[in-house]
DSSP file (Angstrom, degrees, kcal/mol; ACC not computed):
  #  RESIDUE AA STRUCTURE BP1 BP2  ACC     N-H-->O    O-->H-N    N-H-->O    O-->H-N    TCO  KAPPA ALPHA  PHI   PSI    X-CA   Y-CA   Z-CA
    1    1 A M              0   0    0      0, 0.0    65,-2.2     0, 0.0     2,-0.3   0.000 360.0 360.0 360.0 151.9    0.0    0.0    0.0
    2    2 A R  E     -A   65   0A   0     63,-0.3     2,-0.5    67,-0.1    63,-0.3  -0.876 360.0-136.7-127.0 160.1    1.2    3.5   -0.6
    3    3 A V  E     -A   64   0A   0     61,-3.5    61,-2.3    -2,-0.3     2,-0.5  -0.970  17.3-162.7-116.2 128.9    0.5    6.9    0.9
    4    4 A I  E     +AB  63  15A   0     11,-0.8    11,-3.0    -2,-0.5     2,-0.4  -0.957  10.2 178.8-116.6 122.3    0.0    9.9   -1.5
    5    5 A R  E     -AB  62  14A   0     57,-2.9    57,-3.3    -2,-0.5     2,-0.4  -0.955  10.1-165.7-120.0 141.5    0.3   13.4   -0.1
    6    6 A I  E     -AB  61  13A   0      7,-2.7     7,-2.5    -2,-0.4     2,-0.6  -0.997   5.2-160.0-124.6 131.9    0.0   16.6   -2.1
    7    7 A I  E     -AB  60  12A   0     53,-3.1    53,-2.3    -2,-0.4     2,-0.6  -0.951   8.4-174.6-114.0 117.7    1.2   19.9   -0.6
    8    8 A V  E >  S-AB  59  11A   0      3,-2.7     3,-2.1    -2,-0.6    51,-0.2  -0.951  73.5 -26.6-117.6 113.5   -0.3   23.0   -2.2
    9    9 A D  T 3  S-     0   0    0     49,-3.2    -1,-0.2    -2,-0.6    50,-0.1   0.877 128.2 -47.2  48.4  43.9    1.1   26.3   -0.9
   10   10 A G  T 3  S+     0   0    0      1,-0.2     2,-0.5    48,-0.1    -1,-0.3   0.334 114.2 115.4  85.9  -7.1    1.9   24.7    2.4
   11   11 A R  E <   -B    8   0A   0     -3,-2.1    -3,-2.7     2,-0.0     2,-0.4  -0.856  56.2-144.0-100.3 128.9   -1.4   23.0    2.9
   12   12 A E  E     -B    7   0A   0     -2,-0.5     2,-0.4    -5,-0.2    -5,-0.2  -0.728  16.8-176.3-100.2 137.6   -1.3   19.2    2.9
   13   13 A Y  E     -B    6   0A   0     -7,-2.5    -7,-2.7    -2,-0.4     2,-0.6  -0.992  17.6-143.6-127.9 137.4   -3.8   16.8    1.5
   14   14 A V  E     -B    5   0A   0     -2,-0.4    -9,-0.2    -9,-0.2     3,-0.1  -0.900  21.3-156.1-100.7 125.3   -3.7   13.0    1.8
   15   15 A L  E     -B    4   0A   0    -11,-3.0   -11,-0.8    -2,-0.6    27,-0.1  -0.656  28.9 -89.0 -98.9 154.6   -5.1   11.3   -1.4
   16   16 A P    >   -     0   0    0      0, 0.0     3,-1.7     0, 0.0    -1,-0.1  -0.320  38.4-118.9 -58.6 145.7   -6.5    7.8   -1.7
   17   17 A A  T 3  S+     0   0    0      1,-0.3   -14,-0.0   -15,-0.1    -2,-0.0   0.698 108.4  62.7 -62.7 -21.4   -3.9    5.2   -2.5
   18   18 A D  T 3  S+     0   0    0      2,-0.1    -1,-0.3   -14,-0.0     2,-0.0   0.367  75.3 125.3 -89.1   7.3   -5.5    4.3   -5.8
   19   19 A Q    <   -     0   0    0     -3,-1.7     2,-1.2     1,-0.1     3,-0.1  -0.339  68.7-118.7 -68.5 147.1   -5.0    7.7   -7.4
   20   20 A D     >  -     0   0    0      1,-0.2     4,-2.2     2,-0.1     5,-0.2  -0.737  30.9-174.6 -85.3  95.2   -3.3    8.0  -10.7
   21   21 A V  H  > S+     0   0    0     -2,-1.2     4,-2.6     1,-0.2     5,-0.2   0.894  81.6  51.7 -63.2 -42.4   -0.3   10.2   -9.7
   22   22 A A  H  > S+     0   0    0      1,-0.2     4,-2.1     2,-0.2    -1,-0.2   0.902 110.5  49.5 -61.8 -40.3    1.0   10.6  -13.2
   23   23 A G  H  > S+     0   0    0      2,-0.2     4,-2.4     1,-0.2    -1,-0.2   0.891 110.0  50.6 -65.1 -40.3   -2.4   11.7  -14.4
   24   24 A I  H  X S+     0   0    0     -4,-2.2     4,-2.5     2,-0.2    -2,-0.2   0.930 110.5  49.2 -61.8 -46.2   -2.7   14.2  -11.6
   25   25 A M  H  X S+     0   0    0     -4,-2.6     4,-2.6     1,-0.2    -2,-0.2   0.880 110.7  50.8 -63.4 -37.7    0.7   15.7  -12.5
   26   26 A T  H  X S+     0   0    0     -4,-2.1     4,-2.6     2,-0.2    -1,-0.2   0.930 111.0  47.6 -64.8 -45.4   -0.3   15.9  -16.1
   27   27 A R  H  X S+     0   0    0     -4,-2.4     4,-2.0     2,-0.2    -2,-0.2   0.898 113.3  48.4 -63.6 -39.9   -3.5   17.7  -15.3
   28   28 A I  H  X S+     0   0    0     -4,-2.5     4,-2.4     2,-0.2    -2,-0.2   0.943 112.3  48.4 -63.9 -47.7   -1.7   20.1  -13.0
   29   29 A T  H  X S+     0   0    0     -4,-2.6     4,-2.6     1,-0.2    -2,-0.2   0.908 109.9  52.5 -59.9 -43.1    1.0   20.8  -15.6
   30   30 A D  H  X S+     0   0    0     -4,-2.6     4,-1.4     1,-0.2    -1,-0.2   0.909 111.1  46.6 -60.0 -43.2   -1.6   21.4  -18.3
   31   31 A Q  H  <>S+     0   0    0     -4,-2.0     5,-2.9     2,-0.2     4,-0.2   0.890 111.7  50.3 -68.6 -38.8   -3.5   24.0  -16.1
   32   32 A V  H ><5S+     0   0    0     -4,-2.4     3,-1.6     1,-0.2    -2,-0.2   0.926 110.2  50.2 -64.3 -43.4   -0.3   25.8  -15.1
   33   33 A R  H 3<5S+     0   0    0     -4,-2.6    -1,-0.2     1,-0.3    -2,-0.2   0.805 107.1  55.5 -63.5 -28.6    0.7   26.0  -18.8
   34   34 A A  T 3<5S-     0   0    0     -4,-1.4    -1,-0.3    -5,-0.2    -2,-0.2   0.464 129.7 -96.5 -82.5  -1.0   -2.7   27.4  -19.6
   35   35 A G  T < 5S-     0   0    0     -3,-1.6    -3,-0.2    -4,-0.2     2,-0.1   0.368  80.0 -47.6 102.1  -4.7   -2.2   30.2  -17.0
   36   36 A G      < +     0   0    0     -5,-2.9     2,-0.3    -6,-0.2    18,-0.2  -0.411  63.8 153.7 126.0 160.1   -4.0   28.5  -14.2
   37   37 A G  E     -C   53   0B   0     16,-2.5    16,-2.9    -2,-0.1     2,-0.3  -0.925  46.2 -61.2 164.4 175.5   -7.2   26.7  -13.4
   38   38 A F  E     -C   52   0B   0     -2,-0.3     2,-0.4    14,-0.2    14,-0.2  -0.609  38.8-164.7 -85.1 142.7   -8.9   24.2  -11.1
   39   39 A V  E     -C   51   0B   0     12,-2.8    12,-2.5    -2,-0.3     2,-0.6  -0.995  15.5-138.5-127.3 125.2   -7.7   20.5  -11.0
   40   40 A E  E     +C   50   0B   0     -2,-0.4    10,-0.3    10,-0.2     3,-0.1  -0.739  25.3 173.0 -83.8 119.7   -9.8   17.8   -9.5
   41   41 A L  E     +     0   0B   0      8,-3.2     2,-0.4    -2,-0.6     9,-0.2   0.817  66.3  22.6 -95.8 -37.2   -7.6   15.6   -7.4
   42   42 A V  E     +C   49   0B   0      7,-1.6     7,-2.4   -27,-0.1     2,-0.3  -0.997  51.1 172.4-136.1 130.2  -10.2   13.3   -5.7
   43   43 A D  E     +C   48   0B   0     -2,-0.4     5,-0.2     5,-0.2    -3,-0.0  -0.769  32.5 138.4-133.9  89.0  -13.7   12.5   -6.8
   44   44 A A  E >   -C   47   0B   0      3,-3.0     3,-2.6    -2,-0.3     2,-0.1  -0.868  64.5 -73.5-129.4 159.8  -14.9    9.8   -4.5
   45   45 A P  T 3  S+     0   0    0      0, 0.0     3,-0.0     0, 0.0    -2,-0.0  -0.350 121.9   4.8 -55.3 123.6  -18.2    9.1   -2.7
   46   46 A G  T 3  S+     0   0    0     -2,-0.1     2,-0.3     1,-0.0    -3,-0.0   0.460 124.2  73.5  82.1   0.6  -18.4   11.6    0.1
   47   47 A R  E <   +C   44   0B   0     -3,-2.6    -3,-3.0     2,-0.0     2,-0.4  -0.943  45.2 170.1-152.5 126.5  -15.2   13.5   -0.8
   48   48 A T  E     -C   43   0B   0     -2,-0.3     2,-0.5    -5,-0.2    -5,-0.2  -0.999   9.2-172.0-131.8 132.8  -14.2   15.9   -3.6
   49   49 A L  E     +C   42   0B   0     -7,-2.4    -8,-3.2    -2,-0.4    -7,-1.6  -0.968  10.4 167.9-128.8 116.6  -10.9   17.7   -3.6
   50   50 A T  E     -C   40   0B   0     -2,-0.5     2,-0.4   -10,-0.3   -10,-0.2  -0.991  11.7-167.3-127.1 133.4  -10.3   20.4   -6.2
   51   51 A V  E     -C   39   0B   0    -12,-2.5   -12,-2.8    -2,-0.4     2,-0.6  -0.925  21.2-127.4-123.4 148.6   -7.4   22.8   -6.1
   52   52 A L  E     -C   38   0B   0     -2,-0.4     2,-0.3   -14,-0.2   -14,-0.2  -0.835  31.2-170.7 -91.4 121.6   -6.7   26.0   -8.0
   53   53 A V  E     +C   37   0B   0    -16,-2.9   -16,-2.5    -2,-0.6     6,-0.0  -0.873  10.2 165.8-114.0 148.5   -3.2   25.9   -9.6
   54   54 A S    >   -     0   0    0     -2,-0.3     3,-1.7   -18,-0.2   -18,-0.2  -0.981  44.9 -75.0-153.7 160.6   -1.4   28.7  -11.2
   55   55 A P  T 3  S+     0   0    0      0, 0.0     3,-0.1     0, 0.0   -22,-0.0  -0.298 114.6  24.8 -58.4 140.9    2.1   29.6  -12.4
   56   56 A G  T 3  S+     0   0    0      1,-0.3     2,-0.1    -3,-0.0    -3,-0.0   0.365  90.7 126.8  88.3  -5.0    4.5   30.4   -9.6
   57   57 A M    <   -     0   0    0     -3,-1.7     2,-0.5     1,-0.1    -1,-0.3  -0.460  63.4-112.7 -84.4 160.6    2.7   28.5   -6.9
   58   58 A S        +     0   0    0     -2,-0.1   -49,-3.2    -3,-0.1     2,-0.3  -0.814  44.9 160.4 -93.9 125.6    4.3   25.9   -4.6
   59   59 A L  E     +A    8   0A   0     -2,-0.5     2,-0.3   -51,-0.2   -51,-0.2  -0.984  10.6 176.0-148.2 133.0    3.1   22.4   -5.1
   60   60 A A  E     -A    7   0A   0    -53,-2.3   -53,-3.1    -2,-0.3     2,-0.4  -0.992  13.9-157.0-137.7 146.1    4.7   19.0   -4.2
   61   61 A I  E     -A    6   0A   0     -2,-0.3     2,-0.5   -55,-0.2   -55,-0.2  -0.992  10.3-168.7-122.8 127.9    3.5   15.4   -4.5
   62   62 A E  E     -A    5   0A   0    -57,-3.3   -57,-2.9    -2,-0.4     2,-0.5  -0.971   5.0-176.7-118.7 128.1    4.9   12.7   -2.2
   63   63 A V  E     +A    4   0A   0     -2,-0.5     2,-0.3   -59,-0.2   -59,-0.2  -0.991  18.3 155.3-122.2 123.4    4.3    9.0   -2.8
   64   64 A R  E     -A    3   0A   0    -61,-2.3   -61,-3.5    -2,-0.5     2,-0.1  -0.955  46.2 -91.9-143.6 162.5    5.7    6.6   -0.3
   65   65 A A  E     -A    2   0A   0     -2,-0.3   -63,-0.3   -63,-0.3    -2,-0.0  -0.463  49.1-108.7 -71.1 146.0    5.1    3.1    1.0
   66   66 A S     >  -     0   0    0    -65,-2.2     4,-2.3    -2,-0.1     5,-0.2  -0.268  31.0-104.5 -69.1 164.2    2.9    2.9    4.0
   67   67 A E  H  > S+     0   0    0      1,-0.2     4,-2.4     2,-0.2     5,-0.2   0.874 122.5  54.2 -58.5 -38.2    4.4    2.0    7.4
   68   68 A E  H  > S+     0   0    0      1,-0.2     4,-2.2     2,-0.2    -1,-0.2   0.914 108.7  47.9 -63.3 -42.5    2.9   -1.5    7.1
   69   69 A A  H  > S+     0   0    0      1,-0.2     4,-2.0     2,-0.2    -1,-0.2   0.884 111.2  51.3 -66.5 -37.2    4.6   -2.0    3.7
   70   70 A L  H  X S+     0   0    0     -4,-2.3     4,-1.2     2,-0.2    -2,-0.2   0.911 109.8  49.1 -65.9 -41.1    7.9   -0.7    5.1
   71   71 A R  H  X S+     0   0    0     -4,-2.4     4,-0.6     1,-0.2     3,-0.3   0.908 110.6  51.2 -63.8 -40.2    7.7   -3.1    8.0
   72   72 A A  H >< S+     0   0    0     -4,-2.2     3,-1.0     1,-0.2    -1,-0.2   0.872 106.9  53.8 -64.5 -36.3    6.9   -6.0    5.7
   73   73 A S  H >< S+     0   0    0     -4,-2.0     3,-1.4     1,-0.2    -1,-0.2   0.777  98.2  64.3 -70.6 -24.2    9.9   -5.1    3.5
   74   74 A D  H 3< S+     0   0    0     -4,-1.2    -1,-0.2    -3,-0.3    -2,-0.2   0.723  95.2  61.1 -67.7 -20.1   12.2   -5.2    6.6
   75   75 A L  T << S+     0   0    0     -3,-1.0    -1,-0.3    -4,-0.6    -2,-0.2   0.455  78.8 119.0 -86.9  -0.8   11.4   -8.9    6.8
   76   76 A R    <   -     0   0    0     -3,-1.4    -3,-0.0     1,-0.1     0, 0.0  -0.266  64.9-136.8 -64.0 152.2   12.9   -9.6    3.4
   77   77 A E  S    S+     0   0    0      1,-0.2    -1,-0.1     2,-0.0    -3,-0.0   0.761  95.3  56.4 -80.6 -25.8   15.8  -12.0    3.2
   78   78 A D  S    S-     0   0    0      3,-0.0    -1,-0.2     0, 0.0    -2,-0.1  -0.793  82.7-154.5-110.2  89.9   17.8   -9.9    0.8
   79   79 A P        -     0   0    0      0, 0.0     2,-0.3     0, 0.0    -5,-0.1  -0.220  23.5-103.9 -64.5 153.0   18.2   -6.4    2.4
   80   80 A V        -     0   0    0      1,-0.1     3,-0.1     3,-0.0     0, 0.0  -0.557  37.8-110.0 -76.2 137.3   18.7   -3.4    0.1
   81   81 A E        -     0   0    0     -2,-0.3    -1,-0.1     1,-0.1    -3,-0.0  -0.399  41.1-100.3 -64.2 142.0   22.2   -2.1    0.0
   82   82 A P        -     0   0    0      0, 0.0     2,-0.3     0, 0.0    -1,-0.1  -0.309  35.9-136.0 -62.9 148.6   22.7    1.3    1.7
   83   83 A S    >   -     0   0    0      1,-0.1     3,-1.4    -3,-0.1    -3,-0.0  -0.724  17.5-122.1-102.6 154.7   22.8    4.3   -0.5
   84   84 A W  T 3  S+     0   0    0     -2,-0.3     4,-0.1     1,-0.3    -1,-0.1   0.632 113.1  65.7 -70.7 -10.2   25.2    7.2   -0.2
   85   85 A F  T >  S+     0   0    0      1,-0.2     3,-2.4     2,-0.1    -1,-0.3   0.681  75.6  92.2 -78.1 -18.4   22.0    9.3    0.2
   86   86 A D  T <  S+     0   0    0     -3,-1.4    -1,-0.2     1,-0.3    -2,-0.1   0.813  79.6  54.1 -50.7 -40.8   21.2    7.7    3.5
   87   87 A P  T 3  S+     0   0    0      0, 0.0     2,-0.4     0, 0.0    -1,-0.3   0.664 101.8  74.9 -70.3 -10.6   23.0   10.2    5.7
   88   88 A F  S <  S-     0   0    0     -3,-2.4     2,-1.0    -4,-0.1    -3,-0.0  -0.789  75.6-137.7-105.6 143.3   21.0   13.0    4.1
   89   89 A D        +     0   0    0     -2,-0.4     2,-0.1     1,-0.1    -3,-0.1  -0.832  30.9 169.4 -94.8  99.1   17.4   14.0    4.7
   90   90 A I              0   0    0     -2,-1.0    -1,-0.1     1,-0.2    -2,-0.0  -0.309 360.0 360.0-110.1  49.1   16.3   14.7    1.1
   91   91 A T              0   0    0     -2,-0.1    -1,-0.2   -29,-0.0    -2,-0.0   0.402 360.0 360.0-102.5 360.0   12.6   15.0    1.6
């Protein structure tokens, strides 16, 4: 399972795990190139999230494994080799 967060001008939203992140990024990019506009991020029963995007605004999308998935990966027999990025917090 994954966790998807989008941060728009400092405000954080958690999106459902089944969202098409590439599609969201394409829709956002298209609206920014057009000078700005609304982008619907979530359209689910009981929840709709639409944001206004425009050139020059701050927007970030983070996709990461959920804590449960990370714990399950710790149980693997073949651990991942450490990366030289490990000492740095690059989030």
